[in-house]
C-alpha positions as CSV (number, residue, x, y, z in Angstrom):
1,M,114.9,37.3,-49.4
2,T,111.5,39.1,-49.3
3,K,108.3,37.1,-49.3
4,Y,105.0,38.4,-50.7
5,Y,101.8,36.9,-49.4
6,P,98.4,36.7,-51.2
7,A,97.3,40.1,-52.2
8,Q,94.9,41.7,-54.6
9,I,96.7,42.7,-57.7
10,K,95.0,44.6,-60.5
11,K,95.1,42.9,-63.8
12,I,95.0,45.4,-66.6
13,N,94.1,44.5,-70.1
14,K,92.4,46.4,-72.9
15,E,88.8,45.5,-72.1
16,S,88.6,45.6,-68.3
17,T,90.3,46.0,-65.0
18,S,89.7,43.1,-62.5
19,N,91.2,42.0,-59.2
20,V,93.1,38.6,-59.1
21,N,94.1,36.7,-56.0
22,V,97.8,35.8,-56.1
23,G,99.7,33.1,-54.2
24,V,103.1,33.4,-52.4
25,Y,105.8,35.0,-54.4
26,T,109.5,35.1,-53.4
27,S,111.8,37.9,-54.4
28,Y,115.5,37.1,-54.8
29,N,118.0,39.8,-54.7
30,Q,120.7,39.7,-57.3
31,S,123.6,38.9,-54.9
32,N,121.8,35.8,-53.6
33,V,121.3,34.5,-57.1
34,I,124.9,35.1,-58.0
35,S,126.2,33.5,-54.8
36,E,124.1,30.4,-55.4
37,Y,125.2,30.2,-59.0
38,N,128.9,30.4,-58.0
39,N,128.4,27.6,-55.4
40,I,126.8,25.3,-58.0
41,K,129.5,26.2,-60.5
42,Q,132.3,25.5,-58.0
43,A,130.7,22.1,-56.9
44,K,130.3,21.1,-60.6
45,K,134.0,22.0,-61.2
46,L,135.2,20.0,-58.2
47,T,133.1,17.0,-59.2
48,Q,134.4,17.1,-62.7
49,S,138.0,17.5,-61.6
50,I,138.1,14.2,-59.5
51,Q,140.7,12.1,-61.2
52,P,141.6,8.5,-60.5
53,L,145.2,8.3,-59.1
54,Q,147.6,5.5,-58.3
55,I,148.9,6.6,-54.9
56,K,152.4,5.6,-53.7
57,P,153.4,5.5,-50.0
58,T,156.0,8.0,-48.7
59,V,159.2,7.0,-47.0
60,D,157.6,8.0,-43.6
61,E,154.6,5.7,-44.4
62,Y,157.0,2.9,-45.1
63,K,158.7,3.5,-41.8
64,D,155.3,3.3,-40.1
65,G,154.5,0.1,-42.0
66,Y,151.0,1.4,-43.0
67,F,149.3,4.0,-45.1
68,N,145.8,5.1,-46.0
69,R,144.2,4.4,-49.3
70,Y,141.1,6.4,-50.5
71,F,138.4,5.3,-52.9
72,L,135.3,6.9,-54.5
73,K,132.5,5.1,-56.3
74,K,130.2,6.9,-58.7
75,I,126.7,6.0,-57.6
76,T,125.3,6.1,-61.1
77,D,127.5,3.5,-62.6
78,N,129.3,1.9,-59.5
79,K,132.7,2.7,-61.1
80,I,135.4,2.7,-58.3
81,F,138.6,4.6,-58.5
82,E,141.4,5.5,-56.2
83,I,142.0,9.1,-55.2
84,D,144.4,11.0,-53.1
85,K,143.9,12.4,-49.6
86,K,143.1,15.9,-50.8
87,S,140.2,14.7,-53.0
88,Y,139.0,12.4,-50.2
89,D,139.0,15.4,-47.8
90,L,136.8,17.3,-50.3
91,Y,134.5,14.3,-50.3
92,S,134.3,13.9,-46.6
93,G,133.9,17.6,-46.1
94,G,130.8,17.7,-48.3
95,I,132.4,19.7,-51.1
96,I,132.1,16.7,-53.5
97,D,128.4,15.8,-53.7
98,K,127.6,12.7,-51.7
99,N,124.6,12.2,-53.9
100,L,126.9,11.4,-56.8
101,Y,129.7,9.6,-55.0
102,T,130.3,7.3,-52.0
103,G,133.7,7.0,-50.5
104,I,135.8,5.0,-48.2
105,K,139.3,5.2,-46.5
106,I,141.1,2.0,-45.6
107,I,144.4,1.3,-43.9
108,W,146.9,-0.7,-45.9
109,K,149.9,-2.7,-44.5
110,I,153.0,-2.2,-46.6
111,T,155.9,-3.7,-44.6
112,G,156.6,-6.9,-42.7
113,K,156.3,-10.5,-43.7
114,I,154.0,-11.3,-46.5
115,E,152.6,-14.4,-44.9
116,S,151.1,-14.6,-41.4
117,I,153.2,-16.1,-38.6
118,Q,151.5,-19.2,-37.0
119,K,152.4,-21.3,-34.0
120,N,150.4,-24.4,-33.2
121,E,147.8,-23.4,-35.8
122,L,147.2,-20.0,-34.1
123,I,148.0,-16.8,-35.9
124,I,150.5,-14.9,-33.9
125,E,151.0,-12.0,-36.4
126,L,149.0,-11.2,-39.5
127,G,151.2,-10.9,-42.6
128,V,150.8,-8.2,-45.1
129,E,148.6,-10.3,-47.4
130,D,146.2,-11.6,-44.8
131,F,146.0,-8.2,-43.0
132,N,145.1,-6.3,-46.3
133,K,142.7,-9.1,-47.3
134,K,140.8,-8.8,-44.0
135,V,140.6,-5.0,-44.3
136,V,139.2,-5.3,-47.9
137,Q,136.7,-8.0,-46.8
138,V,135.4,-5.8,-44.0
139,A,135.3,-2.7,-46.3
140,E,133.4,-4.7,-48.9
141,K,130.4,-4.9,-46.6
142,E,130.0,-1.1,-46.7
143,F,131.6,-0.4,-50.1
144,N,130.5,-3.0,-52.5
145,G,132.9,-3.7,-55.4
146,L,136.1,-2.9,-53.6
147,L,137.1,-6.6,-53.5
148,S,136.9,-6.9,-57.2
149,F,138.6,-3.5,-57.7
150,I,141.6,-4.6,-55.6
151,S,141.8,-7.8,-57.7
152,K,143.4,-9.9,-54.9
153,N,146.6,-7.8,-55.1
154,Y,146.9,-7.6,-51.3
155,I,150.7,-7.1,-51.4
156,M,150.5,-4.0,-53.6
157,F,153.1,-1.5,-52.3
158,W,154.8,-4.1,-50.1
159,K,158.5,-3.7,-49.4
160,N,160.6,-6.1,-47.6
161,D,163.0,-3.4,-46.5
162,H,163.4,-2.7,-42.8
163,F,163.2,1.0,-42.2
């Protein structure tokens, strides 16, 4: 990019020729403009291609007992939707505009007992429902609206199978 600083430029018209003081002008070469246009076009395409998805845990994730869930919220209307890892990676990598969306990743327990195990009024092990509820409550502080979005379905994806 070439910058031109104040200079005397002759203004020519039919009646007279006079000198005019000019401010800073920037010259863009065609390849810079095309490159910038393509970047904007790609970002717009990625933003438009974000689709809400209902993710399902894999067999390996069921064996682990946990999996990650990913959510985006459009800043302009606070609409929350679930997305896949690939879309979340685009968001966290800055490809999806963080001025338009905010995102969060949470861990979700999917196997084990539904209810927590207690002994003498002490919780020995958090059940699936209590674990996921606590995760959502903590995430709600940073990602307002997630609690409502989950709709108290804290055992979603739970399987009683032992892997």
